[in-house]
VOBA-1610 file (N, C-alpha, C; in pm, whole numbers, padded with zeros to 5 digits, always signed):
BEGIN
Thr+00083-00115-00001Thr-00001-00004+00000Thr+00090+00124-00001Val+00025+00238-00017Val+00098+00365-00018Val+00155+00389+00119Gly+00087+00347+00218Gly+00146+00368+00361Gly+00095+00490+00419Asp+00147+00528+00538Asp+00112+00628+00616Asp+00136+00766+00550Leu+00039+00848+00562Leu+00050+00986+00500Leu+00042+01086+00616Ala+00100+01200+00595Ala+00096+01311+00699Ala-00046+01350+00716Ser-00088+01363+00836Ser-00218+01404+00868Ser-00258+01549+00839Gln-00165+01625+00808Gln-00182+01764+00768Gln-00083+01816+00662Leu-00124+01912+00586Leu-00028+01955+00481Leu+00086+02036+00553Pro+00200+02032+00482Pro+00309+02098+00540Pro+00298+02256+00548Asp+00351+02325+00644Asp+00339+02465+00658Asp+00417+02533+00537Pro+00346+02612+00455Pro+00417+02669+00346Pro+00523+02780+00397Leu+00501+02825+00521Leu+00605+02920+00562Leu+00743+02856+00586Leu+00741+02720+00610Leu+00868+02650+00632Leu+00942+02656+00493Leu+00862+02654+00384Leu+00931+02645+00252Leu+00997+02777+00227Phe+00924+02882+00264Phe+00985+03016+00237Phe+01105+03041+00324Ala+01114+02981+00455Ala+01215+02999+00539Ala+01347+02935+00476Thr+01337+02830+00401Thr+01454+02772+00336Thr+01513+02862+00230Leu+01442+02956+00178Leu+01487+03041+00072Leu+01545+03171+00130Glu+01560+03195+00254Glu+01614+03312+00326Glu+01766+03312+00296Trp+01815+03431+00286Trp+01956+03459+00284Trp+02020+03448+00428Pro+02143+03400+00450Pro+02232+03368+00352Pro+02236+03216+00312Ser+02143+03143+00367Ser+02143+03001+00351Ser+02104+02964+00210Phe+02042+03063+00132Phe+01992+03034+00002Phe+02099+03110-00093Tyr+02167+03038-00176Tyr+02277+03088-00268Tyr+02233+03109-00410Ala+02312+03188-00483Ala+02276+03220-00620Ala+02278+03096-00703Asp+02368+03000-00679Asp+02365+02885-00755Asp+02245+02802-00746Gln+02182+02805-00619Gln+02052+02736-00606Gln+01944+02804-00674Leu+01957+02948-00686Leu+01856+03008-00757Leu+01865+02979-00911Lys+01984+02957-00960Lys+02004+02922-01099Lys+01944+02783-01121Thr+01963+02691-01030Thr+01916+02554-01054Thr+01766+02555-01054Ile+01706+02623-00949Ile+01559+02627-00943Ile+01498+02702-01065Gly+01572+02811-01109Gly+01529+02881-01229Gly+01517+02790-01350Lys+01618+02713-01375Lys+01616+02618-01493Lys+01498+02525-01483Phe+01472+02463-01375Phe+01358+02377-01366Phe+01228+02447-01364Ala+01221+02573-01313Ala+01097+02646-01316Ala+01068+02674-01461Leu+01168+02720-01543Leu+01145+02743-01679Leu+01103+02621-01759Ala+01160+02500-01721Ala+01119+02377-01793Ala+00985+02348-01760Ile+00939+02362-01635Ile+00796+02329-01593Ile+00704+02430-01659Gly+00737+02548-01671Gly+00651+02645-01732Gly+00628+02620-01883Met+00749+02582-01955Met+00731+02549-02096Met+00655+02427-02113Thr+00668+02328-02036Thr+00593+02195-02048Thr+00452+02225-02019Ala+00420+02301-01914Ala+00283+02326-01885Ala+00215+02397-02006Ala+00276+02494-02059Ala+00217+02569-02172Ala+00196+02472-02291Leu+00296+02395-02324Leu+00277+02298-02436Leu+00181+02195-02406Glu+00177+02145-02282Glu+00074+02042-02245Glu-00062+02096-02249Thr-00082+02224-02206Thr-00216+02290-02215Thr-00266+02301-02357Leu-00176+02346-02445Leu-00217+02357-02590Leu-00236+02218-02655Ala-00162+02115-02619Ala-00183+01984-02665Ala-00321+01931-02622Val-00351+01955-02496Val-00479+01907-02437Val-00592+01978-02512Ser-00577+02100-02531Ser-00690+02187-02600Ser-00708+02127-02742Thr-00596+02094-02814Thr-00614+02038-02950Thr-00683+01903-02949Gln-00656+01821-02845Gln-00721+01685-02834Gln-00864+01707-02805Leu-00897+01797-02703Leu-01036+01814-02670Leu-01119+01880-02789Glu-01045+01953-02878Glu-01121+02001-02992Glu-01177+01883-03081Ser-01087+01785-03095Ser-01131+01671-03183Ser-01232+01589-03102Glu-01229+01586-02970Glu-01325+01504-02896Glu-01463+01573-02885Thr-01461+01707-02875Thr-01588+01790-02849Thr-01632+01867-02964Ser-01551+01879-03068Ser-01582+01959-03194Ser-01595+02112-03149Lys-01524+02150-03049Lys-01533+02293-03011Lys-01393+02349-03040Gln-01394+02473-03095Gln-01281+02543-03136Gln-01228+02630-03026Pro-01105+02594-02958Pro-01053+02670-02863Pro-00962+02785-02916Ser-00939+02888-02833Ser-00852+02991-02871Ser-00710+02971-02807Gly-00606+02954-02894Gly-00474+02934-02842Gly-00422+03048-02758Asn-00443+03171-02812Asn-00403+03292-02738Asn-00477+03308-02598Glu-00601+03283-02608Glu-00679+03287-02482Glu-00635+03188-02380Leu-00605+03063-02413Leu-00551+02962-02332Leu-00423+03007-02268Leu-00327+03071-02344Leu-00203+03104-02299Leu-00215+03217-02199His-00311+03313-02231His-00333+03427-02143His-00384+03383-02003Arg-00476+03281-02003Arg-00518+03228-01884Arg-00409+03157-01801Leu-00335+03085-01883Leu-00218+03010-01813Leu-00120+03119-01751Gly-00097+03225-01814Gly-00007+03322-01766Gly-00063+03392-01637Val-00194+03416-01640Val-00267+03473-01517Val-00250+03375-01399Met-00273+03246-01431Met-00259+03145-01326Met-00117+03128-01263Tyr-00021+03149-01347Tyr+00119+03140-01296Tyr+00142+03271-01210Ile+00093+03382-01245Ile+00115+03502-01165Ile+00048+03484-01035Leu-00077+03428-01030Leu-00149+03410-00905Leu-00088+03310-00819Leu-00039+03202-00869Leu+00008+03085-00800Leu+00154+03072-00781Ala+00232+03162-00843Ala+00376+03159-00830Ala+00424+03169-00682Pro+00361+03263-00603Pro+00404+03265-00463Pro+00391+03141-00389Leu+00298+03046-00429Leu+00276+02922-00366Leu+00360+02811-00429Leu+00445+02851-00535Leu+00534+02761-00604Leu+00458+02639-00651Met+00335+02660-00714Met+00254+02550-00765Met+00256+02552-00916Pro+00305+02452-00986Pro+00289+02452-01133Pro+00150+02426-01174Val+00110+02485-01292Val-00030+02482-01336Val-00021+02423-01488Ala-00106+02320-01509Ala-00106+02272-01654Ala-00231+02195-01665Ala-00280+02179-01789Ala-00398+02097-01813Ala-00359+01949-01814Ser-00454+01869-01785Ser-00435+01724-01790Ser-00525+01665-01887Leu-00472+01585-01979Leu-00558+01528-02085Leu-00649+01422-02019Gly-00592+01335-01940Gly-00674+01230-01883Gly-00794+01289-01804Arg-00761+01387-01719Arg-00869+01450-01637Arg-00975+01521-01731Ser-00927+01600-01824Ser-01016+01677-01903Ser-01109+01588-01992Val-01050+01478-02043Val-01131+01384-02123Val-01235+01309-02036Ala-01183+01271-01915Ala-01276+01197-01821Ala-01394+01288-01784Ile-01366+01413-01755Ile-01465+01511-01704Ile-01565+01524-01832Asp-01509+01541-01952Asp-01600+01561-02068Asp-01686+01437-02092Ile-01639+01323-02082Ile-01702+01193-02099Ile-01812+01185-01996Gly-01790+01234-01871Gly-01885+01230-01765Gly-01999+01317-01789Gly-01997+01406-01883Gly-02113+01490-01920Gly-02098+01636-01880Ala-01979+01670-01832Ala-01962+01814-01788Ala-01965+01907-01916Gln-02033+02024-01901Gln-02041+02114-02008Gln-01982+02243-01984Ser-01935+02278-01867Ser-01885+02413-01834Ser-01746+02395-01768Arg-01674+02510-01748Arg-01555+02516-01688Arg-01559+02494-01537Tyr-01681+02505-01487Tyr-01695+02484-01337Tyr-01670+02339-01298Ala-01668+02251-01389Ala-01642+02111-01360Ala-01495+02098-01319Gln-01407+02173-01378Gln-01265+02175-01333Gln-01257+02224-01190Met-01323+02324-01157Met-01322+02385-01021Met-01376+02283-00922Phe-01479+02207-00953Phe-01536+02107-00875Phe-01435+01998-00847Tyr-01364+01955-00960Tyr-01269+01852-00948Tyr-01152+01898-00852Ala-01108+02018-00861Ala-01004+02069-00778Ala-01049+02071-00633Phe-01177+02113-00613Phe-01220+02118-00467Phe-01236+01972-00416Phe-01282+01882-00493Phe-01290+01741-00452Phe-01151+01685-00418Leu-01055+01712-00497Leu-00919+01669-00470Leu-00863+01726-00345Ile-00884+01858-00317Ile-00844+01922-00191Ile-00905+01857-00076Val-01034+01829-00078Val-01102+01766+00033Val-01042+01623+00057Leu-01021+01547-00060Leu-00965+01416-00039Leu-00828+01413+00020Val-00747+01510-00021Val-00610+01513+00034Val-00596+01550+00182Thr-00689+01650+00212Thr-00685+01703+00353Thr-00769+01623+00454Leu-00870+01562+00402Leu-00960+01494+00495Leu-00964+01338+00477Gly-00931+01302+00356Gly-00948+01148+00323Gly-00810+01083+00314Phe-00701+01134+00374Phe-00575+01079+00361Phe-00567+00940+00406His-00650+00907+00517His-00649+00762+00563His-00690+00665+00450Trp-00783+00711+00366Trp-00821+00614+00258Trp-00724+00611+00153Val-00660+00731+00117Val-00558+00729+00015Val-00435+00638+00056Ala-00408+00634+00192Ala-00300+00550+00227Ala-00328+00399+00208Leu-00459+00360+00192Leu-00484+00220+00166Leu-00480+00175+00021Leu-00451+00273-00064Leu-00434+00233-00203Leu-00316+00141-00232Pro-00341+00031-00308Pro-00222-00059-00334Pro-00126+00004-00435Gln+00001-00010-00409Gln+00103+00048-00494Gln+00093-00014-00642Ala+00050-00141-00649Ala+00037-00201-00777Ala-00072-00133-00862Ala-00177-00090-00794Ala-00286-00012-00868Ala-00234+00120-00918Ile-00148+00186-00837Ile-00091+00314-00884Ile+00007+00288-00986Ala+00089+00188-00981Ala+00181+00155-01093Ala+00107+00126-01222Gly-00004+00052-01210Gly-00079+00021-01331Gly-00136+00141-01396Ile-00187+00242-01312Ile-00236+00359-01366Ile-00125+00431-01441Leu-00001+00444-01381Leu+00109+00508-01439Leu+00150+00443-01575Ile+00151+00314-01578Ile+00178+00241-01700Ile+00081+00284-01816Val-00048+00284-01779Val-00147+00308-01886Val-00135+00460-01927Val-00107+00546-01832Val-00090+00691-01862Val+00033+00706-01953Ala+00137+00637-01921Ala+00269+00639-02001Ala+00244+00592-02133Tyr+00166+00482-02152Tyr+00148+00432-02288Tyr+00058+00532-02369Asn-00042+00585-02301Asn-00126+00683-02373Asn-00048+00807-02418Met+00046+00846-02337Met+00128+00976-02362Met+00236+00940-02472Ala+00298+00831-02459Ala+00418+00800-02538Ala+00400+00681-02633Gly+00353+00569-02580Gly+00348+00446-02661Gly+00257+00458-02783His+00135+00517-02766His+00047+00532-02874His+00105+00630-02981Cys+00159+00731-02934Cys+00222+00836-03025Cys+00336+00772-03110Thr+00424+00696-03041Thr+00536+00629-03109Thr+00488+00530-03213Met+00389+00450-03179Met+00331+00347-03269Met+00266+00411-03395Gln+00200+00525-03371Gln+00140+00599-03473Gln+00245+00664-03571Ala+00364+00706-03509Ala+00472+00763-03590Ala+00537+00651-03674Val+00548+00533-03616Val+00601+00425-03694Val+00507+00384-03806Ala+00376+00376-03780Ala+00285+00350-03888Ala+00286+00448-03997Thr+00289+00577-03953Thr+00298+00686-04057Thr+00420+00670-04143Trp+00535+00644-04079Trp+00655+00623-04159Trp+00643+00502-04256His+00589+00398-04200His+00580+00274-04286His+00497+00285-04402His+00381+00361-04390His+00285+00383-04502His+00316+00510-04583Ala+00420+00571-04564Ala+00454+00689-04643Ala+00451+00654-04795Pro+00386+00739-04881Pro+00367+00710-05024Pro+00502+00703-05102Asp+00599+00787-05067Asp+00719+00793-05143Asp+00837+00806-05056Ser+00959+00801-05111Ser+01091+00802-05040Ser+01105+00940-04967Lys+01053+01050-05030Lys+01072+01177-04974Lys+00993+01188-04842Asp+00861+01148-04845Asp+00788+01150-04727Asp+00837+01049-04619Lys+00889+00935-04665Lys+00947+00833-04577Lys+01063+00898-04499Lys+01145+00974-04568Lys+01266+01039-04495Lys+01213+01145-04400Arg+01119+01227-04437Arg+01064+01322-04346Arg+01003+01262-04218His+00922+01152-04233His+00861+01089-04122His+00969+01012-04032Ala+01067+00965-04105Ala+01176+00898-04033Ala+01250+00998-03935Ala+01267+01117-03981Ala+01336+01229-03903Ala+01249+01258-03783Asp+01120+01269-03805Asp+01030+01295-03695Asp+01033+01177-03587Leu+01037+01059-03630Leu+01046+00941-03549Leu+01185+00938-03470Ile+01289+00971-03541Ile+01417+00971-03473Ile+01424+01076-03365Val+01379+01190-03386Val+01370+01297-03289Val+01287+01252-03172Leu+01178+01194-03196Leu+01081+01149-03082Leu+01157+01051-02997Leu+01224+00951-03050Leu+01292+00848-02977Leu+01418+00904-02909Ala+01486+00993-02972Ala+01603+01051-02918Ala+01569+01128-02790Val+01457+01219-02799Val+01427+01298-02679Val+01388+01202-02565Ala+01322+01088-02594Ala+01275+00999-02493Ala+01393+00939-02426Leu+01489+00886-02512Leu+01616+00825-02453Leu+01700+00922-02370Ile+01718+01038-02427Ile+01786+01150-02345Ile+01731+01178-02212Thr+01592+01187-02219Thr+01524+01221-02091Thr+01548+01105-01984Val+01544+00990-02035Val+01562+00870-01936Val+01701+00864-01901Ala+01801+00876-01989Ala+01941+00855-01961Ala+02005+00968-01881Asp+01961+01087-01924Asp+02025+01205-01853Asp+01933+01282-01758Ser+01848+01361-01815Ser+01757+01432-01726Ser+01637+01498-01806Phe+01537+01540-01736Phe+01422+01600-01798Phe+01459+01732-01860Met+01548+01810-01805Met+01589+01933-01858Met+01665+01917-01996Thr+01755+01827-01997Thr+01827+01804-02114Thr+01731+01746-02234Gly+01636+01659-02201Gly+01543+01619-02304Gly+01463+01727-02351Leu+01413+01816-02259Leu+01335+01924-02297Leu+01409+02023-02394Ala+01534+02044-02364Ala+01625+02139-02451Ala+01635+02077-02586Val+01671+01952-02587Val+01695+01888-02712Val+01567+01880-02799Gly+01462+01847-02731Gly+01335+01841-02799Gly+01279+01978-02858Thr+01302+02084-02781Thr+01268+02222-02828Thr+01348+02255-02948Val+01483+02238-02942Val+01566+02267-03063Val+01530+02185-03177Ala+01510+02060-03159Ala+01479+01965-03269Ala+01347+02009-03327Ala+01250+02048-03247Ala+01118+02077-03304Ala+01126+02203-03392Met+01211+02302-03341Met+01237+02419-03424Met+01303+02386-03556Gly+01398+02299-03551Gly+01467+02254-03676Gly+01363+02181-03771Leu+01280+02104-03719Leu+01182+02029-03808Leu+01084+02132-03863Phe+01050+02234-03789Phe+00953+02328-03835Phe+01017+02415-03958Ile+01137+02455-03932Ile+01208+02526-04037Ile+01226+02437-04165Arg+01256+02303-04137Arg+01266+02218-04252Arg+01135+02208-04337Asp+01024+02196-04258Asp+00901+02181-04328Asp+00856+02300-04401Gln+00875+02422-04331Gln+00833+02543-04389Gln+00932+02593-04498Ser+01052+02543-04510Ser+01150+02593-04611Ser+01143+02522-04744Arg+01058+02422-04745Arg+01033+02349-04876Arg+00952+02437-04969Ser+00956+02398-05092Ser+00901+02474-05195Ser+00752+02505-05170Val+00719+02632-05177Val+00572+02671-05165Val+00510+02694-05300Leu+00586+02673-05403Leu+00533+02692-05535Leu+00444+02574-05583Arg+00316+02597-05578Arg+00228+02480-05609Arg+00201+02451-05754Arg+00189+02572-05830Arg+00159+02543-05974Arg+00199+02670-06048Val+00249+02647-06175Val+00281+02756-06261Val+00195+02741-06388Gln+00139+02859-06438Gln+00062+02855-06554Gln+00094+02976-06643Phe+00087+02966-06777Phe+00121+03075-06865Phe-00011+03129-06930Gly-00004+03260-06979Gly-00122+03322-07030Gly-00173+03277-07160Asp-00104+03183-07226Asp-00156+03119-07343Asp-00260+03012-07313Val-00251+02963-07189Val-00344+02860-07149Val-00439+02909-07037Cys-00385+02981-06941Cys-00463+03037-06827Cys-00517+03179-06871Arg-00647+03192-06892Arg-00699+03314-06939Arg-00814+03369-06848Ser-00837+03496-06856Ser-00945+03542-06782Ser-01085+03508-06848Leu-01183+03544-06784Leu-01326+03503-06826Leu-01378+03613-06930Arg-01299+03711-06954Arg-01346+03813-07057Arg-01349+03766-07190Ile-01456+03784-07267Ile-01474+03740-07399Ile-01393+03834-07496Arg-01310+03781-07578Arg-01227+03859-07662Arg-01246+03826-07811Ser-01204+03914-07899Ser-01225+03890-08041Ser-01126+03784-08089Ser-01147+03742-08205Ser-01055+03630-08265Ser-00915+03691-08274Val-00898+03815-08313Val-00766+03877-08323Val-00703+03871-08190Ala-00768+03914-08086Ala-00707+03920-07953Ala-00671+03775-07903Arg-00765+03673-07930Arg-00733+03536-07895Arg-00603+03490-07964Asp-00589+03522-08093Asp-00466+03482-08162Asp-00340+03539-08103Leu-00347+03673-08062Leu-00241+03733-07994Leu-00209+03667-07852Gln-00314+03634-07783Gln-00297+03569-07659Gln-00230+03428-07670Leu-00261+03356-07772Leu-00212+03227-07803Leu-00064+03242-07846Gln-00037+03345-07916Gln+00102+03365-07974Gln+00201+03413-07867His+00152+03510-07783His+00246+03582-07687His+00198+03556-07546Gly+00119+03456-07521Gly+00065+03432-07384Gly+00162+03396-07277Arg+00284+03351-07327Arg+00391+03317-07224Arg+00447+03432-07168Glu+00415+03553-07213Glu+00469+03670-07143Glu+00387+03695-07010Ile+00278+03615-06984Ile+00213+03629-06859Ile+00237+03493-06783Val+00286+03505-06660Val+00310+03389-06583Val+00230+03401-06454Val+00154+03294-06417Val+00082+03279-06293Val+00146+03190-06203Ala+00196+03225-06086Ala+00261+03149-05990Ala+00170+03135-05872Glu+00121+03011-05854Glu+00035+02986-05747Glu+00116+02924-05624Ala+00109+02996-05515Ala+00185+02954-05387Ala+00092+02906-05289Glu+00150+02827-05191Glu+00064+02781-05082Glu+00151+02775-04953Gly+00090+02781-04835Gly+00167+02760-04707Gly+00199+02903-04646Val+00310+02903-04578Val+00355+03024-04502Val+00480+03081-04575Leu+00470+03212-04599Leu+00580+03276-04670Leu+00668+03346-04557Phe+00792+03303-04531Phe+00889+03367-04454Phe+01017+03373-04527Phe+01127+03415-04452Phe+01250+03442-04533Phe+01296+03329-04619Gly+01286+03200-04569Gly+01336+03094-04635Gly+01250+03039-04756Ser+01120+03036-04727Ser+01027+02989-04836Ser+01014+03101-04942Met+01011+03225-04900Met+00990+03334-04995Met+01107+03345-05086Asp+01235+03338-05035Asp+01352+03345-05111Asp+01362+03233-05220Arg+01321+03112-05182Arg+01322+02997-05270Arg+01213+03018-05379Leu+01097+03068-05338Leu+00989+03098-05431Leu+01024+03195-05541Leu+01085+03307-05498Leu+01133+03404-05584Leu+01237+03358-05689Ile+01324+03274-05634Ile+01426+03215-05735Ile+01364+03130-05835Gln+01266+03049-05795Gln+01198+02953-05888Gln+01112+03043-05990Ile+01053+03150-05947Ile+00966+03237-06033Ile+01063+03299-06133Ser+01186+03344-06081Ser+01279+03412-06179Ser+01326+03316-06283Leu+01353+03185-06260Leu+01395+03093-06355Leu+01283+03065-06451Leu+01167+03061-06406Leu+01044+03026-06494Leu+01001+03141-06584Ala+01028+03260-06540Ala+00968+03377-06603Ala+01073+03468-06671Lys+01180+03409-06725Lys+01277+03489-06782Lys+01240+03578-06900Glu+01141+03531-06974Glu+01084+03607-07082Glu+00948+03672-07055Ala+00900+03668-06928Ala+00773+03712-06895Ala+00780+03867-06876Arg+00669+03931-06912Arg+00653+04077-06885Arg+00557+04101-06779Thr+00477+04003-06733Thr+00391+04019-06620Thr+00391+03890-06543Val+00424+03898-06402Val+00415+03785-06319Val+00311+03801-06218Ile+00207+03716-06215Ile+00097+03725-06116Ile+00131+03624-06000Leu+00148+03675-05889Leu+00165+03591-05765Leu+00030+03561-05702Asp-00011+03442-05717Asp-00149+03409-05662Asp-00132+03365-05516Leu-00196+03441-05420Leu-00188+03426-05278Leu-00310+03351-05217Arg-00381+03287-05300Arg-00506+03233-05253Arg-00486+03131-05135Leu-00386+03049-05149Leu-00357+02943-05054Leu-00239+02981-04957Ile-00200+03103-04951Ile-00102+03154-04854Ile-00178+03181-04723Thr-00132+03126-04612Thr-00190+03143-04479Thr-00128+03266-04400Asp-00009+03297-04429Asp+00052+03400-04359Asp+00185+03446-04426Ile+00225+03573-04408Ile+00349+03639-04467Ile+00416+03704-04350Asp+00536+03679-04323Asp+00612+03754-04214Asp+00679+03868-04269Gln+00745+03953-04182Gln+00811+04081-04217Gln+00918+04071-04320Thr+01011+03960-04297Thr+01112+03945-04386Thr+01066+03904-04525Ala+00971+03820-04537Ala+00910+03793-04667Ala+00856+03908-04739Cys+00796+04002-04664Cys+00743+04122-04733Cys+00858+04200-04790Gln+00975+04217-04719Gln+01087+04287-04761Gln+01142+04225-04885Leu+01150+04088-04888Leu+01202+04014-05006Leu+01104+04044-05126Leu+00982+04042-05102Leu+00884+04068-05213Leu+00894+04201-05264Arg+00922+04306-05186Arg+00933+04442-05238Arg+01067+04453-05316Lys+01178+04387-05264Lys+01298+04393-05335Lys+01289+04325-05472Ala+01217+04205-05482Ala+01205+04119-05595Ala+01121+04213-05699Ala+01016+04276-05656Ala+00944+04359-05754Ala+01011+04472-05814Thr+01103+04531-05737Thr+01194+04641-05797Thr+01288+04572-05896Gln+01353+04456-05867Gln+01439+04398-05966Gln+01362+04358-06085Tyr+01244+04297-06077Tyr+01160+04260-06191Tyr+01131+04388-06277Arg+01097+04497-06211Arg+01059+04615-06288Arg+01171+04665-06370Gln+01299+04666-06308Gln+01419+04707-06381Gln+01446+04618-06499Ala+01410+04494-06482Ala+01429+04401-06605Ala+01315+04404-06699Gly+01213+04489-06683Gly+01104+04503-06774Gly+00992+04414-06744Cys+00987+04361-06625Cys+00873+04264-06590Cys+00795+04329-06471Lys+00666+04313-06481Lys+00573+04367-06375Lys+00519+04261-06286Leu+00536+04279-06153Leu+00489+04181-06057Leu+00344+04232-05999Thr+00244+04143-06009Thr+00122+04182-05950Thr+00073+04073-05860Leu-00017+04098-05768Leu-00065+04012-05666Leu-00214+03975-05682Ser-00253+03865-05672Ser-00399+03830-05677Ser-00447+03760-05555His-00574+03760-05530His-00635+03707-05411His-00590+03778-05291Leu-00593+03914-05306Leu-00535+03997-05193Leu-00650+04116-05170Pro-00765+04073-05124Pro-00860+04180-05094Pro-00818+04258-04964Ala-00878+04363-04931Ala-00839+04442-04822Ala-00863+04378-04688Glu-00964+04283-04687Glu-00983+04214-04559Glu-00894+04097-04526Arg-00798+04069-04621Arg-00700+03962-04589Arg-00620+03996-04466Ser-00577+03897-04381Ser-00516+03935-04254Ser-00370+03999-04278Phe-00305+03972-04387Phe-00180+04025-04407Phe-00176+04141-04505Phe-00295+04196-04541Phe-00296+04306-04644Phe-00239+04427-04582Asn-00261+04461-04448Asn-00211+04580-04390Asn-00058+04559-04360Arg-00017+04437-04337Arg+00119+04407-04307Arg+00202+04433-04427Leu+00153+04397-04551Leu+00224+04435-04680Leu+00232+04585-04693Arg+00125+04658-04659Arg+00127+04804-04679Arg+00223+04867-04576Ala+00226+04812-04449Ala+00319+04863-04354Ala+00465+04838-04384Ser+00488+04739-04462Ser+00624+04707-04515Ser+00653+04778-04636Gln+00570+04870-04680Gln+00597+04955-04799Gln+00608+04871-04926Val+00540+04761-04947Val+00542+04684-05062Val+00475+04765-05169Glu+00386+04849-05140Glu+00314+04929-05249Glu+00410+05025-05311Ser+00528+05056-05253Ser+00625+05138-05327Ser+00682+05066-05443Ser+00683+04931-05447Ser+00734+04858-05560Ser+00624+04789-05638Ile+00517+04755-05570Ile+00399+04698-05636Ile+00277+04793-05609Pro+00236+04886-05701Pro+00128+04979-05665Pro-00001+04915-05632Leu-00085+04977-05557Leu-00198+04918-05509Leu-00300+04884-05617Asp-00283+04942-05741Asp-00363+04906-05847Asp-00328+04777-05910Cys-00217+04717-05862Cys-00178+04583-05898Cys-00204+04476-05790Trp-00285+04519-05693Trp-00323+04419-05592Trp-00469+04392-05617Phe-00506+04263-05671Phe-00632+04230-05714Phe-00698+04135-05625Pro-00835+04147-05604Pro-00898+04058-05508Pro-00915+03911-05550Asp-00895+03885-05688Asp-00905+03748-05734Asp-00815+03741-05860Leu-00797+03614-05901Leu-00706+03594-06009Leu-00760+03636-06148Asp-00893+03625-06164Asp-00955+03664-06286Asp-00935+03817-06321Leu-00940+03902-06223Leu-00922+04042-06247Leu-00773+04072-06275Ala-00691+03998-06208Ala-00545+04012-06240Ala-00505+03976-06380Leu-00567+03853-06421Leu-00542+03818-06556Leu-00600+03904-06661Glu-00724+03966-06638Glu-00774+04059-06731Glu-00696+04179-06755His-00640+04228-06635His-00552+04347-06644His-00424+04311-06720Ala-00356+04191-06701Ala-00240+04160-06766Ala-00263+04129-06919Glu-00379+04070-06941Glu-00412+04061-07090Glu-00432+04193-07166Ala-00498+04283-07097Ala-00516+04420-07162Ala-00381+04477-07190Glu-00290+04465-07109Glu-00152+04523-07133Glu-00077+04446-07236Leu-00097+04316-07248Leu-00038+04236-07345Leu-00087+04275-07482Leu-00211+04286-07494Leu-00272+04326-07627Leu-00234+04461-07668Gln-00223+04553-07576Gln-00183+04691-07604Gln-00032+04691-07648Arg+00042+04606-07584Arg+00186+04600-07611Arg+00211+04556-07763His+00112+04477-07804His+00141+04420-07940His+00043+04484-08044Gly+00005+04604-08020Gly-00064+04685-08110Gly-00217+04680-08116Leu-00280+04613-08033Leu-00433+04596-08036Leu-00473+04692-07921Thr-00489+04816-07953Thr-00534+04911-07852Thr-00666+04904-07812Lys-00758+04857-07911Lys-00902+04845-07890Lys-00944+04714-07939Asp-00997+04632-07847Asp-01043+04491-07882Asp-01194+04500-07921Val-01223+04513-08052Val-01358+04524-08101Val-01416+04389-08136Ile-01532+04350-08072Ile-01589+04222-08105Ile-01709+04251-08193Ala-01715+04185-08313Ala-01818+04198-08414Ala-01953+04175-08358Val-02048+04261-08378Val-02186+04239-08331Val-02263+04142-08420Val-02323+04044-08355Val-02400+03938-08435Val-02540+03968-08407Pro-02628+03996-08507Pro-02768+04012-08486Pro-02829+03887-08406Phe-02928+03918-08316Phe-02983+03811-08242Phe-03044+03695-08336Ala-03114+03734-08442Ala-03171+03640-08534Ala-03078+03554-08604Glu-02944+03593-08608Glu-02838+03521-08666Glu-02747+03437-08576Ser-02776+03446-08450Ser-02692+03383-08346Ser-02723+03239-08332Asp-02634+03164-08286Asp-02644+03018-08260Asp-02763+02988-08174Leu-02797+03072-08084Leu-02899+03048-07982Leu-03035+03024-08049Val-03065+03082-08159Val-03194+03072-08230Val-03184+02990-08353Leu-03075+02917-08364Leu-03068+02836-08491Leu-03179+02740-08507Gly-03253+02743-08622Gly-03360+02649-08650Gly-03502+02695-08606Met-03510+02821-08545Met-03635+02870-08503Met-03706+02946-08611Thr-03830+02957-08601Thr-03908+03039-08695Thr-03904+03185-08650Ala-03946+03281-08735Ala-03948+03421-08698Ala-04042+03444-08579Asp-04155+03381-08571Asp-04242+03396-08460Asp-04184+03352-08328Glu-04102+03232-08335Glu-04044+03177-08214Glu-03933+03273-08168Ile-03864+03331-08265Ile-03754+03421-08225Ile-03818+03545-08162Glu-03928+03593-08210Glu-03990+03706-08162Glu-04039+03685-08016Thr-04093+03574-07997Thr-04135+03529-07863Thr-04019+03519-07768Leu-03907+03459-07811Leu-03786+03447-07727Leu-03747+03586-07694
//
């Protein structure tokens, strides 16, 4: 069994007495600080992980920023008591399965636990150690074993060698962090895991974000043009390049994207960067975009942006980065069709077609009324 427990909680004043000078030295503060930082980081990551898991269980969308703000407030309030705060996946899922629908369920759980520890310690002492060990084994498997087996299965079923290598790297990091934590310490494992996670994130985000490239001889706007204009589009359409990007644009991915566009658009006069599938653009990517637009303009090529309405989240960020000094606002289009129509009009004008006149076909001679009588045409 667990054995005898103290009949009362320790006096917190005794804990503060051990921190008094001169018995408390700076090197102890450094040691405590390292572990306090580790506990804080782990608690924040655990809370976000639990919220993600509960999202899939309850189909409720939590706010990551709101969760971190609450966590910060709890740390400020409970720091004097030296109590770490973090969400628990097992507890949260159990409470949810039990039918709880509000945050007061967590408060009730905490109140029940306090009563149990302070008043029910005699019953807690009777718990068999084997039962507690079994619970720890199940919890450990749910936390690590299931995740590891899932990572192995993902690696095994990867569709190609490139994905296999990427999933293998994830699995190696997972196992390395676990082994380092067991062999050395929790602090070392946390440090290695954090650095490795950052490296994997940069690796994933630095891959090519260029999803598709199309040229103006095939990719055209919806505007109806005359046969002469269509012939010019077919003949000189490769002067228009549409580069569709996806993902996050930051210094690594944006630099690689611009290099790829430059190689593909050596003879282009207009490059349309389609931002429909872009989720975010950081400050360095904005600076690279502004610099590239200036270089393109000096080479006789115009850079325009599509799927950039004013309500997009990064519209104001691009303006704040002075991107409009290199790409004027009249080249920021809310959709691809308008961007293509603008580029086509410039292409036709460049090749001498200043006015695209479409021959008027009388209604009675159109294909729509082919085979109809005069009375039927009149009725229509």
